[in-house]
C-alpha positions in Angstrom: -11.2 -24.7 18.6 -9.3 -25.8 15.6 -12.3 -28.4 14.7 -14.7 -25.4 15.2 -13.3 -23.1 12.7 -13.1 -26.2 10.5 -16.5 -26.8 10.5 -17.4 -23.2 9.8 -15.0 -23.1 6.8 -16.5 -26.4 5.4 -20.3 -25.1 5.9 -19.3 -22.0 4.0 -17.8 -24.1 1.2 -20.9 -26.1 0.9 -23.4 -23.3 0.9 -21.6 -21.6 -1.7 -21.4 -24.6 -3.8 -25.2 -25.0 -3.5 -25.9 -21.4 -4.0 -23.5 -20.6 -6.9 -23.3 -23.9 -8.4 -20.3 -25.8 -9.5 -19.2 -23.9 -12.5 -19.8 -20.6 -11.1 -18.2 -21.3 -7.8 -14.8 -22.5 -9.3 -14.8 -19.8 -11.9 -13.7 -17.2 -9.3 -10.3 -17.0 -7.9 -11.4 -16.2 -4.3 -13.7 -19.4 -4.2 -10.6 -21.5 -5.4 -8.3 -19.8 -2.7 -11.0 -20.8 0.1 -11.4 -24.2 -1.4 -7.6 -25.0 -1.4 -7.3 -23.5 2.3 -10.3 -25.5 3.4 -8.8 -29.0 1.9 -5.3 -28.0 3.2 -7.0 -27.7 6.9 -8.7 -31.0 6.7 -5.2 -32.4 6.2 -3.8 -30.8 9.4 -6.6 -32.6 11.5 -5.0 -36.0 12.0 -1.6 -34.8 13.6 -0.8 -38.4 14.8 -0.6 -39.9 11.3 3.0 -40.9 10.0 3.7 -38.8 7.3 6.9 -37.3 5.7 6.3 -33.8 7.0 4.3 -32.2 9.9 0.8 -31.6 8.8 0.0 -29.2 11.2 2.0 -26.7 9.3 -1.3 -26.3 6.9 -3.0 -24.6 10.0 -0.8 -21.6 9.4 -2.0 -21.5 6.0 -5.4 -20.5 7.1 -4.1 -17.2 8.3 -3.8 -16.4 4.4 -7.6 -16.2 4.6 -7.2 -12.7 6.0 -5.6 -11.6 2.5 -9.5 -11.5 1.4 -9.6 -8.4 3.3 -7.6 -6.6 0.8 -10.4 -7.1 -1.8 -13.1 -5.6 0.7 -11.0 -2.6 1.9 -10.0 0.3 -0.3 -7.4 1.5 2.1 -5.6 -1.7 2.1 -5.7 -1.5 -1.9 -4.4 1.9 -1.8 -1.5 1.0 0.3 -0.5 -2.1 -1.4 -0.7 -0.2 -4.6 1.6 2.6 -3.0 4.3 0.2 -2.1 4.1 -1.4 -5.7 4.4 1.8 -7.4 7.2 3.1 -5.1 8.9 -0.3 -5.3 11.4 1.0 -7.7 12.1 4.3 -6.1 12.7 2.5 -2.7 15.1 0.3 -4.4 17.3 3.3 -5.7 17.2 4.7 -2.2 18.2 1.6 -0.8 21.1 1.1 -3.1 22.3 4.7 -2.4 21.9 3.9 1.4 24.0 0.6 1.1 26.7 2.7 -0.6 26.6 5.0 2.5 26.8 2.3 4.8 29.8 0.9 2.8 31.8 4.0 3.0 31.1 4.5 6.8 31.9 0.6 7.5 35.3 0.9 5.8 36.0 4.1 7.7 34.9 2.7 10.9 37.0 -0.4 10.5 40.0 1.9 10.1 39.3 4.1 13.1 37.8 1.6 15.7 39.2 -1.7 14.1 41.5 -2.3 17.2 38.9 -1.8 19.9 37.6 -5.4 21.1 36.0 -4.5 24.2 34.5 -1.1 25.1 34.6 0.4 28.6 30.8 0.5 28.7 30.3 -2.8 27.0 28.5 -1.6 23.9 31.6 -2.7 21.7 31.8 -6.6 22.4 32.0 -9.9 20.4 28.5 -9.3 18.4 29.0 -5.3 17.9 32.4 -4.4 16.6 34.4 -3.1 13.7 37.0 -5.6 13.6 35.2 -7.2 10.3 33.4 -5.5 7.3 30.5 -7.8 8.3 30.3 -6.9 11.9 30.9 -3.2 11.0 28.0 -3.3 8.5 25.5 -4.9 11.0 26.7 -2.7 13.8 26.0 0.5 11.6 22.9 -0.6 10.3 21.5 -1.3 13.8 23.0 2.3 14.9 20.8 3.6 12.0 17.7 2.9 13.9 19.1 4.9 16.8 19.9 1.8 19.1 22.8 2.6 21.4 24.7 4.7 19.0 25.7 7.0 21.6 27.2 4.1 23.9 29.2 2.9 20.9 30.5 6.4 20.5 31.6 6.6 23.9 33.2 3.3 23.8 35.2 4.6 20.8 36.2 7.9 22.4 39.6 6.6 23.2 40.5 7.1 19.5 40.0 10.7 20.1 37.7 13.8 18.8 37.5 12.1 15.3 35.2 9.6 17.0 32.6 12.0 18.0 32.8 13.7 14.3 32.3 10.2 12.8 29.3 9.4 14.9 27.4 12.6 14.7 27.9 12.9 10.9 26.7 9.2 10.5 23.7 9.6 12.5 22.8 12.8 10.8 23.3 11.2 7.4 21.8 7.8 8.0 19.1 8.2 10.9 18.0 12.1 10.1 18.3 12.1 6.1 17.9 8.8 4.9 15.1 7.5 7.0 13.3 10.7 6.1 13.9 9.9 2.6 12.3 6.6 2.7 9.2 8.0 4.2 9.1 11.0 1.9 9.3 8.5 -1.2 6.4 6.3 0.2 4.4 9.4 1.2 4.7 11.0 -2.1 3.6 7.8 -4.0 0.9 7.6 -1.5 -0.6 11.2 -2.3 -0.2 10.5 -6.2 -2.3 7.2 -5.5 -4.8 9.1 -3.6 -5.0 11.9 -6.3 -5.8 9.3 -9.1 -8.2 7.5 -7.1 -10.2 10.8 -6.2 -10.0 11.8 -10.0 -11.4 8.5 -11.0 -13.9 8.7 -8.3 -15.0 12.1 -9.7 -15.2 11.2 -13.4 -16.7 7.8 -12.8 -20.6 8.1 -13.7 -22.7 6.0 -11.3 -26.0 4.5 -11.9 -27.8 7.3 -9.8 -26.2 9.7 -12.2 -27.7 8.1 -15.1 -31.2 8.0 -13.3 -30.8 11.7 -12.7 -30.1 12.2 -16.3 -33.0 10.2 -17.4 -35.4 12.1 -14.9 -34.3 15.5 -16.1 -34.7 14.7 -19.5 -38.0 13.4 -19.1 -38.8 16.9 -17.7 -37.9 18.5 -21.0 -39.2 15.9 -23.2 -42.4 14.3 -21.7 -42.9 12.3 -25.0 -39.5 10.7 -24.6 -37.8 12.4 -27.8 -34.2 11.8 -28.4 -33.6 15.4 -29.0 -34.7 18.8 -27.5 -34.9 22.5 -28.7 -31.7 24.2 -28.7 -33.1 27.1 -26.5 -34.0 24.6 -24.0 -30.5 23.1 -23.5 -29.0 25.7 -21.2 -32.0 25.2 -18.8 -31.5 21.4 -18.9 -27.9 21.7 -17.8 -29.1 24.0 -15.2 -31.6 21.6 -13.9 -29.5 18.5 -14.2 -27.4 17.4 -11.0 -23.7 17.1 -11.0 -21.4 15.6 -12.4 -23.3 15.7 -15.6 -24.9 19.3 -15.1 -24.9 22.3 -12.9 -27.9 22.1 -10.6 -27.1 23.8 -7.4 -23.5 25.3 -8.6 -23.4 29.1 -9.0 -22.2 29.8 -12.6 -22.8 32.7 -14.7 -25.1 32.2 -17.8 -22.3 33.6 -20.1 -19.9 30.8 -18.7 -22.5 28.3 -19.3 -23.2 29.3 -22.6 -19.3 29.2 -23.5 -19.2 25.6 -22.3 -22.2 24.4 -24.5 -20.5 26.3 -27.3 -17.4 24.3 -26.6 -19.3 21.1 -26.7 -19.7 21.5 -30.6 -23.2 20.1 -30.6 -24.8 20.2 -33.9 -28.2 22.2 -34.2 -30.6 21.0 -36.9 
């Protein structure tokens, strides 16, 4: 199977070199990426060769070809753009979360540090509060909702303060901060979507230019670069959106105000 995929990759490389030409092929970053992946794949064919490192590792690199899907998918581009733009906000929330974990870890060491083995087995040599490291790791695990109630019952011998601690921690870490992370990413995602939709609306496409030319030819059969002033309102009413207002219910007075705001000189 490895050799079959390698043959397909090599045929793709050869066909692109023939079709695009040498200079044009290597001028595109995506082609350079494919060329590098194909060469590294050839290096992984001979697995019995005595080399300083295991060449089969190069086979894993071929998975990177899936990254080319990002270029073809606008949805993936939006998601990656969202993560990039939300990075600093996520970093700020993460630093605040670490501060909260630090405070609760120190409190847990003081309250439950003497417990080495819980009745239910949830507190053990891996999950305990005898050191700052173990306390941080255990609380981080509980933040995902993993067996926090079992740890709470194992700490019940310390009294009612145990229940107050665990309920307060679960409320702050699980119900507040996890949702804050989601809200930060979601807000940035909505912002990216709004920008993309606005750009899509404001972008003039080839068909819009074609509609403009066809509509202009109706009012200027001789191909003049100007038209009479009294025809401009009718021209905009005949021109399809986004350049015109064809099919849109708009009052004549409002359209005339728009024309007036254009400040077009009348000769």
